[in-house]
C-alpha positions as CSV (number, residue, x, y, z in Angstrom):
1,X,-1.0,-6.9,-17.0
2,X,-4.4,-8.0,-18.2
3,X,-7.2,-8.3,-15.6
4,X,-8.9,-11.3,-14.7
5,X,-12.0,-12.5,-15.9
6,X,-15.4,-13.0,-13.9
7,X,-14.9,-16.6,-13.9
8,X,-11.2,-16.8,-13.0
9,X,-12.4,-14.3,-10.0
10,X,-15.4,-16.6,-8.8
11,X,-12.6,-19.7,-8.8
12,X,-10.2,-17.6,-6.8
13,X,-12.8,-16.8,-4.6
14,X,-14.6,-20.2,-4.2
15,X,-10.9,-21.8,-3.6
16,X,-10.2,-19.2,-0.6
17,X,-13.2,-17.7,0.8
18,X,-11.2,-16.3,3.4
19,X,-12.1,-12.4,4.1
20,X,-9.2,-10.2,2.9
21,X,-7.1,-7.3,3.9
22,X,-5.9,-5.5,0.7
23,X,-2.8,-4.0,0.9
24,X,-1.4,-2.0,-1.7
25,X,2.5,-1.1,-1.8
26,X,2.8,2.4,-3.7
27,X,6.7,2.7,-4.2
28,X,8.7,5.2,-5.6
29,X,11.1,4.3,-8.4
30,X,12.1,7.4,-9.8
31,X,15.5,8.3,-10.8
32,X,16.3,9.6,-7.2
33,X,16.0,6.1,-5.8
34,X,18.8,4.6,-7.9
35,X,21.5,2.6,-6.2
36,X,21.3,1.9,-2.8
37,X,17.9,2.9,-2.0
38,X,16.3,0.8,-4.4
39,X,18.2,-2.2,-3.3
40,X,17.0,-1.8,0.2
41,X,13.8,-1.4,-0.7
42,X,14.1,-5.1,-2.5
43,X,15.4,-6.4,0.5
44,X,12.4,-5.2,2.6
45,X,10.0,-6.6,0.3
46,X,11.7,-9.9,0.5
47,X,11.3,-9.3,4.5
48,X,7.6,-8.8,4.3
49,X,6.9,-11.4,1.9
50,X,8.6,-13.9,4.1
51,X,6.9,-12.8,7.3
52,X,3.5,-12.9,6.2
53,X,3.8,-16.3,4.4
54,X,5.1,-17.9,7.9
55,X,1.5,-16.7,9.6
56,X,-1.0,-19.3,8.5
57,X,-3.9,-16.7,8.3
58,X,-2.4,-13.6,7.2
59,X,-0.8,-15.7,3.9
60,X,-4.7,-16.2,3.1
61,X,-6.2,-13.5,3.9
62,X,-3.6,-10.6,3.3
63,X,-3.7,-9.9,-0.2
64,X,-0.8,-7.7,-1.7
65,X,-0.5,-5.6,-4.9
66,X,2.5,-3.5,-6.1
67,X,2.7,-0.1,-8.0
68,X,5.5,1.9,-8.7
69,X,5.6,5.3,-9.9
70,X,8.5,7.2,-11.6
71,X,7.5,9.1,-15.3
72,X,4.7,6.7,-15.7
73,X,2.4,4.6,-13.1
74,X,2.9,0.8,-13.4
75,X,1.2,-2.0,-11.7
76,X,3.7,-4.4,-11.2
77,X,1.6,-6.6,-9.2
78,X,-2.1,-7.3,-9.1
79,X,-3.8,-8.3,-5.8
80,X,-2.5,-12.0,-4.8
81,X,-3.1,-13.8,-1.4
82,X,0.4,-13.4,0.4
83,X,1.0,-16.9,0.1
84,X,1.4,-16.4,-3.6
85,X,3.2,-12.8,-3.5
86,X,6.6,-12.4,-4.9
87,X,8.5,-10.0,-4.1
88,X,9.5,-8.2,-7.4
89,X,12.7,-6.6,-8.7
90,X,12.8,-2.8,-10.1
91,X,15.0,-0.3,-11.5
92,X,14.9,3.4,-10.9
93,X,14.9,6.2,-13.1
94,X,12.5,9.5,-14.3
95,X,10.5,11.7,-12.4
96,X,7.9,11.4,-9.7
97,X,4.4,11.0,-10.9
98,X,3.0,10.8,-7.0
99,X,-0.4,12.2,-7.5
100,X,-1.4,10.1,-10.4
101,X,0.2,7.3,-8.8
102,X,-2.5,7.6,-5.9
103,X,-5.6,8.4,-8.0
104,X,-4.7,5.0,-9.6
105,X,-3.8,3.2,-6.2
106,X,-7.4,4.6,-5.0
107,X,-9.3,3.1,-8.1
108,X,-7.6,-0.1,-7.6
109,X,-8.6,-0.3,-4.4
110,X,-12.3,0.4,-5.3
111,X,-12.0,-1.7,-7.8
112,X,-11.1,-4.5,-5.7
113,X,-13.9,-4.1,-2.8
114,X,-16.5,-4.6,-5.9
115,X,-15.0,-7.9,-6.8
116,X,-15.2,-8.9,-3.3
117,X,-18.5,-7.7,-2.5
118,X,-19.7,-9.7,-6.3
119,X,-18.3,-12.9,-4.9
120,X,-19.4,-12.5,-1.3
121,X,-16.4,-12.1,0.1
122,X,-16.1,-9.8,3.4
123,X,-12.9,-7.6,3.8
124,X,-11.3,-5.6,6.2
125,X,-10.2,-1.9,5.7
126,X,-7.9,-1.8,3.0
127,X,-4.5,-0.4,3.7
128,X,-2.2,1.8,0.7
129,X,1.4,1.8,1.8
130,X,3.6,4.8,0.1
131,X,7.3,4.9,0.2
132,X,8.9,7.9,-1.5
133,X,12.0,9.8,-1.2
134,X,10.3,12.8,-3.1
135,X,7.3,14.8,-3.8
136,X,4.9,15.0,-6.8
137,X,7.1,16.3,-9.7
138,X,5.5,20.0,-10.4
139,X,7.0,19.3,-14.0
140,X,4.9,16.8,-15.0
141,X,1.8,17.3,-12.1
142,X,-0.4,20.3,-11.7
143,X,-1.0,22.0,-8.5
144,X,-4.7,21.5,-9.0
145,X,-4.3,18.0,-9.7
146,X,-2.6,17.2,-6.4
147,X,-4.7,19.1,-4.5
148,X,-7.9,17.2,-6.1
149,X,-5.9,14.0,-5.1
150,X,-5.1,15.1,-1.7
151,X,-8.7,15.8,-1.0
152,X,-9.9,12.6,-2.7
153,X,-7.7,10.5,-0.6
154,X,-8.6,12.6,3.2
155,X,-12.4,11.8,2.3
156,X,-11.7,8.1,1.3
157,X,-9.6,8.4,5.0
158,X,-12.5,10.1,6.6
159,X,-15.2,7.9,5.3
160,X,-13.1,5.0,6.6
161,X,-12.8,3.6,3.5
162,X,-8.8,3.1,3.4
163,X,-5.7,3.3,5.6
164,X,-3.0,5.3,4.1
165,X,0.6,5.5,5.3
166,X,3.2,7.9,3.7
167,X,6.8,6.9,4.5
168,X,9.5,9.4,3.3
169,X,13.3,7.8,3.0
170,X,15.8,10.7,3.3
171,X,15.3,13.5,1.1
172,X,11.3,13.3,0.7
173,X,9.8,17.0,1.4
174,X,8.1,15.8,4.6
175,X,5.9,18.6,4.9
176,X,4.8,18.0,1.5
177,X,3.6,14.5,2.4
178,X,1.9,16.2,5.2
179,X,-0.2,18.0,3.0
180,X,-1.3,15.0,1.0
181,X,-1.7,12.2,4.3
182,X,-4.0,12.5,7.2
183,X,-2.1,11.2,9.7
184,X,1.6,12.3,10.0
185,X,4.0,10.8,7.3
186,X,6.6,8.4,8.7
187,X,10.4,9.6,8.5
188,X,12.9,6.7,7.6
189,X,16.0,7.0,9.1
190,X,18.8,5.7,6.7
191,X,17.6,3.1,4.6
192,X,16.0,0.4,7.2
193,X,13.3,-0.5,4.9
194,X,13.4,-4.2,6.2
195,X,12.6,-3.0,9.7
196,X,9.0,-0.8,8.3
197,X,8.2,-3.8,6.2
198,X,8.4,-6.0,9.0
199,X,6.0,-3.3,11.1
200,X,3.8,-3.5,8.0
201,X,3.6,-7.4,8.2
202,X,3.0,-7.9,11.5
203,X,0.8,-5.2,11.7
204,X,-1.4,-6.9,8.7
205,X,-1.0,-10.2,10.5
206,X,-2.8,-8.3,13.9
207,X,-5.6,-6.8,11.4
208,X,-6.6,-10.6,10.1
209,X,-6.8,-12.2,13.5
210,X,-9.9,-10.2,14.2
211,X,-13.3,-10.2,12.8
212,X,-14.1,-8.0,9.7
213,X,-16.2,-5.7,11.7
214,X,-13.7,-5.4,14.7
215,X,-11.5,-2.3,15.3
216,X,-7.7,-3.2,16.2
217,X,-5.7,-1.1,17.8
218,X,-2.0,-1.1,16.5
219,X,1.0,0.7,17.3
220,X,2.3,3.0,15.4
221,X,5.5,2.5,12.7
222,X,9.1,3.7,14.1
223,X,9.0,7.5,14.4
224,X,5.5,7.9,13.9
225,X,3.9,10.7,16.4
226,X,0.6,8.7,17.3
227,X,-1.3,5.4,17.5
228,X,-3.5,4.1,15.0
229,X,-6.8,2.5,14.8
230,X,-7.9,0.5,12.0
231,X,-11.9,-0.6,11.7
232,X,-12.1,-3.1,9.2
233,X,-14.6,-3.8,6.7
234,X,-15.4,-0.2,5.8
């Protein structure tokens, strides 16, 4: 997918100068997600899109990007405001290049924040929301690389540069996800993606109702063990 030119970005932000909250969906499409899990994921994405579109502020302030990971990392959707977002359809197959996906996601967030700054757009702290039924695949990603990615993610969280959630579908190695994520990963019961995505969209709607310097207290997603404070604008 070709990157937007500086002129295209200038036009985009001139037409909609609202502050932005970037939400990057990082989705596991490896072979173990084939069948019912991937179909449930599609349904959840549609619910997420529809709920955001119904909120006037969120539809113009929340930006959604979709990155999938299997044998490779794929940017399926560059950042677009929720009113322009269309839920993509995936196929499942291959290994789980999770660590590389996380590294690429952090790079995409960093690049998008630079674009906001270059165009005078204020922003809330970006979110990365990862859904997986596995763990980094040792056949394709070294332990050292996985550790380096986890350290970078923790540093970005502690520096209030990103909010990261890891959601484990049944079969996911939750202990492994705990080693990667600062906050406790969320265990999804069954294939209830729709409720999880509706929680995410409601959280986005809550965040963008405040100012870009405000700290927002959010309830935890179902099955999480602690509340969440989201400080905006970092």
